[in-house]
C-alpha positions as CSV (number, residue, x, y, z in Angstrom):
1,M,125.4,105.3,96.1
2,N,122.7,107.8,95.2
3,I,119.7,107.6,97.6
4,S,117.4,109.6,95.5
5,A,117.9,106.9,92.5
6,L,117.7,104.1,95.2
7,Q,114.0,105.5,96.4
8,H,113.0,105.9,92.8
9,T,113.9,102.3,91.9
10,L,112.3,101.1,95.2
11,A,109.1,103.0,94.4
12,T,109.1,101.9,90.8
13,I,109.5,98.2,91.6
14,A,107.0,98.6,94.5
15,E,103.8,98.5,91.9
16,P,102.8,94.8,91.8
17,N,102.6,94.8,87.9
18,R,106.1,96.2,87.5
19,F,107.3,93.5,90.1
20,N,105.8,90.7,88.3
21,I,107.3,92.1,84.9
22,I,110.8,92.3,86.4
23,E,110.5,88.8,88.1
24,L,109.6,87.4,84.5
25,L,112.5,89.3,83.0
26,K,115.0,87.9,85.6
27,K,114.7,84.6,83.8
28,G,115.7,86.4,80.3
29,P,114.6,88.8,77.8
30,R,110.9,88.9,76.7
31,S,108.8,90.2,74.1
32,V,105.5,92.3,74.8
33,G,103.7,89.5,73.8
34,E,105.2,87.0,76.0
35,I,104.8,89.5,79.1
36,V,101.2,90.0,78.2
37,Q,100.7,86.4,77.7
38,T,102.5,85.3,80.7
39,L,101.3,87.7,83.2
40,G,97.6,88.0,82.0
41,I,97.6,91.7,81.5
42,S,96.5,93.9,78.4
43,Q,99.1,95.1,75.9
44,P,98.4,98.5,76.8
45,H,99.0,98.0,80.5
46,A,102.1,95.9,79.9
47,S,103.3,98.4,77.6
48,R,102.8,101.3,80.0
49,H,104.6,99.4,82.9
50,L,107.5,98.7,80.5
51,R,107.7,102.4,79.5
52,I,108.0,103.6,83.3
53,L,110.3,100.8,84.0
54,S,112.5,101.9,81.1
55,E,112.4,105.4,82.0
56,A,113.5,104.3,85.4
57,G,116.5,102.7,83.9
58,L,115.5,99.1,85.0
59,V,114.7,97.6,81.7
60,R,116.2,98.4,78.1
61,S,114.5,97.3,74.9
62,R,115.5,96.3,71.4
63,S,113.9,95.8,68.2
64,K,113.8,92.2,66.5
65,A,111.7,92.3,63.3
66,Q,108.3,93.9,64.5
67,Q,108.7,92.9,68.3
68,R,110.2,94.8,71.2
69,I,112.2,92.8,73.5
70,Y,112.8,93.6,77.0
71,S,115.7,92.5,79.3
72,L,116.8,93.8,82.6
73,E,119.3,96.7,83.1
74,A,122.0,95.3,85.7
75,T,123.2,98.4,87.1
76,P,120.1,99.6,89.2
77,F,120.0,96.1,90.6
78,Q,123.6,96.1,91.6
79,E,122.8,99.2,93.4
80,L,119.8,97.6,95.2
81,D,121.9,94.5,96.1
82,E,124.7,96.8,97.8
83,W,122.1,98.7,99.8
84,F,120.8,95.4,101.0
85,D,124.4,94.4,101.9
86,S,124.7,97.2,104.1
87,F,122.5,95.7,106.5
88,S,124.7,92.5,106.8
89,I,126.2,94.3,109.6
90,L,123.2,94.7,111.4
91,W,122.5,90.7,111.4
92,E,126.3,89.9,111.7
93,E,126.2,91.9,115.1
94,R,122.8,90.2,116.2
95,L,124.0,86.8,115.5
96,D,127.2,87.6,117.3
97,Q,125.4,88.7,120.5
98,F,123.1,85.4,120.2
99,E,126.1,83.1,120.0
100,D,127.7,84.9,122.9
101,Y,124.3,84.4,124.9
102,M,124.1,80.8,124.0
103,L,127.9,80.4,125.1
104,D,127.2,81.9,128.2
105,Y,124.1,79.9,128.7
106,H,126.0,76.8,128.1
107,N,128.8,77.5,130.3
108,K,126.1,78.6,133.3
109,E,124.4,75.3,132.8
110,G,127.6,72.9,132.5
111,L,126.6,72.0,129.1
């Protein structure tokens, strides 16, 4: 896992408009016009954010007649998922400790 790429991905999607675009594209490919209409942002604003997302490798586009259709690129999100999963060990350890505590508590209380 490339930490630098991961940091760049997180920094890119941290901007609220780009985050909202990604949330919208999770539901499926959209044209710039659909993105503008759904999110209530200007076309130049949407295009600028889509360019940044594209340069970061988070979205891809294709032409359909005179429209640009954008969709999510899976690989960066798989890398994010793997990174988030790396924290599961921390939570599993804490839940195991909590379970041990509760078992001790129930044994001491005679429950």
